[in-house]
N, C-alpha and C positions, 0 to 999 in steps of 0.2 A: 398883744397876744396871737400867737399863730391859730388860724382857723383851719380845719381839715375838711377837704372836699374829696368824696370818692366818686370816680366815674367808671361805670362798667361799660366796657366797649363791645358791641355786637356788630355784626355785618352791616346792618341797616339802621341801628339805633344806638343811642348813648344815654343810658340811665345814670343819673347823678343825684347826690344829696349834698346840701350846703351845711355839712356838720353831720356828726354820728347820729343825732336825734331828730334830724330834719326830715320832712316828708320827702319822698322821691319823686323826681321829675324826670322828663325825657326830652330829647330833641333827635331829629334824623342825623344819621352819621353821613352827612354830605356837606358841601361847602357852606350852604346857607345855615344848617343846623349848627355847625362849629362855630360860624361867626356870631350867632345868637348866643351860644354858651360862652364863648370868650367875653362878649360884652357883658353878660351877667356876672361872670367871675370877676371882672375888673371892678364891678360896683360893690362886690361882696367883701372886699377888703384884701388884705395880704394873706391869701390862703396858702396851705401846701396842699397841691393836687396830687391824689394818689390814683394812679392808673395801673392795672396789670398787663402784663405782656400777653397778647392775644395772637401772636403769630403774624403781625402785620397789619391788621385792622386798626391798630392805635398810631400808626405813623404820622398820618395826616394831621390827626388831633394834636399829638405831641409837638409837631412842628409849629402849628398855629399857636398852641399855648406858649412856646419858648419865644416865638416872634413878639408876642404880647408882653414878654418879660415877666411871665407868671412862673412861680416855682412848682416844678413837677418832679414827682418821684415815680419812677417805673419799678414795679416790684414783682416777685415771683407769685404765680397764683397759687402754688403749692403752700406757700407760708400764709397767705390769707385764708386758704381753706382750713388749714390746721388751727388758725386762731378761731374761726367760726365753730369748729368742732369743740374746741375748749371752752367756748361760751354756750355750748348747748344749741347753736344755730345749725340745725342739720338740713333744712330745706334749702333749696338753691333756685332763686329767681333773680332777674337783673336788678330790681330794686334792692333786695337783700344783699346781693353782691357788692352794690355800691355803697350801702350802708357799712358792710364789713370792711370795705376798702378805706372809709373814712375813720372807722374805728381803729383799723390797723395803723393808719397814719398817727393817730392820737396816742397810741401804745408804743409803737415801734420807732416812730420818728425816723422814717427811712432818709437817706441821703438824696437831696434833690439832684436832678440831672444838671451837669454844667451848662451854662449858657453857651451855645454854639452858633456860629455865623451860619449863613445860608451855604457858603462854600464848604464849611465842615460838615453840614448835614448832606450835601451833595456827594462828598467823599465818602460818607458812611453808606449812602444809598449805592454807590458805584461798587463799594467793596462787597456789599451784600450781593449785588447782582453778579459780580465776578464769582462769588462762592457757588450761587445758583448754576453759572455756566459750567464751572468746573465739575459740579455734581453731574450735570448732564453729560459731559464728556466721558467721565468715568463710567457711567451707566451705558453709554453707546459702546465704549471699548470692551466692556464685559459682555455686551450681546455680540459683538463682532466675533468674539472667541468661538462661540457656538453657532454662528450664523452659516446657512447654506451657502455654498459658493456663489450662486446666482445672486445673492443679496449682498455679498461683500462690498461691492462698489457703492451701493446705496448707503451702508453704514459709513463707509470711509468718507463719502461726500459730506454727511452730516457732521462727522467728527470735525473735518477740515473747516466747515462753516462756523461751527461753535468755537473752535480754536481762533479763528480770524476775529470773532466777537470778542474773545478774550483779550486778544491783542489791542483792540480799539479801546476797551474799557481801560486797560493798563495805561494807554497813552493819555486818556482823559484824566486818570488819577494822577499820573506824573506831571501833567501839565498844571493841575491845580496846586500840587506840592511845589513845583518850580516857582510858582507865583508868590510863594511865602518863604521869605529867607529863613525865619526860625525853624519852619518845618524841614527845610532842606539841611540845616545844621543838625537838627535831631536826628534825621534820617541817617545822616552821615555817621554820627555816633553810634546809632544802633547797628548799623551795617559794618562797623569796625570789629564787631564780634564775629568770629569765623562761621558760627552755625546760623546767623541771621542774615537772610537775603532780603531782596527787595519786597517780595510779597508779604513776609512777615513783618517787615518794618512798616509797610502800608497799614496792616491791620492794627499794629500797636499805636501807630499815629492817629488813626481815625477812631477806634473803639476803646481807646484808653487814654483820653486826654489828661487824666490824673497822673500818669507816669512822671515821676520826678517830684511830684507835690505831696506824696504821702510817706509814712513811715513804712519800713519793710514788711511789718505785721499787717498794716492796713492795706497795703497794695496786694498782698498775698490773699487776704480774705476777700477782698473786692473782686478779684479775678477768679477765685474759686480753687486755688491751689494749695490752701491751708487745710490739712487734714483734722477732722473733728474726732475727739475721743468719744468712745463708747464703752465706758466703764461702769460697773455697778457691783459694789460689795468687793468680793475676791475676784470677780470676773474682769478680765482685761480683754475688751473687744478689739476687732480690727479697725484701725483708724481709716476714715474715708473722707473724700472731698464731696462737696455738694454745692449746687447753687453757682453764683459768680457769672462771669461773662464768658459764654460759651465760645465765641469766635476768638477771643483773646487766648483762652485756654487751650483751644484746638491749635492755634498757631505757635504757642509756646511748646506744645507737646510735639509738634512737627520739629521744631528747632531742637528740642531735647533728643529726639530719635537720631537726628543727624550728629549731634554732639557725642552721643553714646557710641557712634560707630566711627567717626572720622576725627574728632576734635582731640588734639594731642594732649591737653590739659584735663578736659572734662571726661574724657573716656575712661581714665583710671578711677574717677569718682564713680562712675556708673558701675565698673567692675567691682569695686570695693563693696557697694551696696548688695550687688548680686551674690558676692562671695559670703556676705554676712547673712544671706537667707531671704533677702527681700525679693519678692516677685518681680517680674520684669516692669510690669505697669506701674508698681509702687515706686521702683527706682526711677523710672522715667518721669513720673510726677514730681519726685524729689529734685531731679535734675531741672525740670521746668521751673520749679519754684526758686531754685538757686539762680537760674538765669534771669527770672523776673527781678529778684532782688538786686542782682548785679546791674542789670539795665536801668532800673529805678534809681540806683546810685549814680551811675553814669550820666543820665539826663539831669539830675539834680545838680550835679557838680560840673556839668558840661565837660565831662572828661571822657576821651576815647578808651576803648578797651586796651588792656595790655595783659600779658600772660599772668601776671601777679593776681588779677582779678578772679581767674578761674580756679585758683587754689585757695583763695582766701577764706 
């Protein structure tokens, strides 16, 4: 029988419970504390360990748990907090959050993260670092637009430095991909789609390892491009997307923007949605979902893109 463990991650401490009704314990969120926790979890039995995303503080912990071949589910904090409110748990402390995470695992049974090699995790870290660098470049370019003439050279030098860093990160990612023949093949398949370039292919390869292994509905829900109904009685609310993997969704949205403007087959699909009265963002999300379903089928069948895919 699966046993559920909840771990609340803070900057300096890991609060955890070995089951929804177990007393809370804690260790330091450092190498020594994580080793102690991993050893304890190995003796506990085959648990499902539930951890919520905390913006990066959980990365080292999750890597250590996966290295130990333990099952880990990374969940959205918003969902856990809503569960607590539904159970009448309004207080918020680290032990309470750890117990809620274990209860969430027991009730929702979230999907565990796939076991990934160290090379796969390094790819993911490099992709995350690349996104950070790109964000900094965009910020510096925006500042440059309104910078005094005397400061322009300084802004340009920073931008050039960051762009060189991005190039080096791209080279590291490409080197890791080149060492894996299967990833080389999947990347080739993905980039056969006109609106999917190397950057988007990298993100899909690293942050969506389930691509090709799930059904069209499952993959759309996992990424967060499946709209949810908001109906009640006679009221028909606006469908919205929520949750999912933000990095993958962003990459697909960028691909959809390119497809809506330049792709000879997908551009009419976008225009048809707009003519039908759909807002631009809604139409782009629909296009992103269509692209994801196509890419999922292509990877599953190991089949390159052809024009028939775009109008299917």
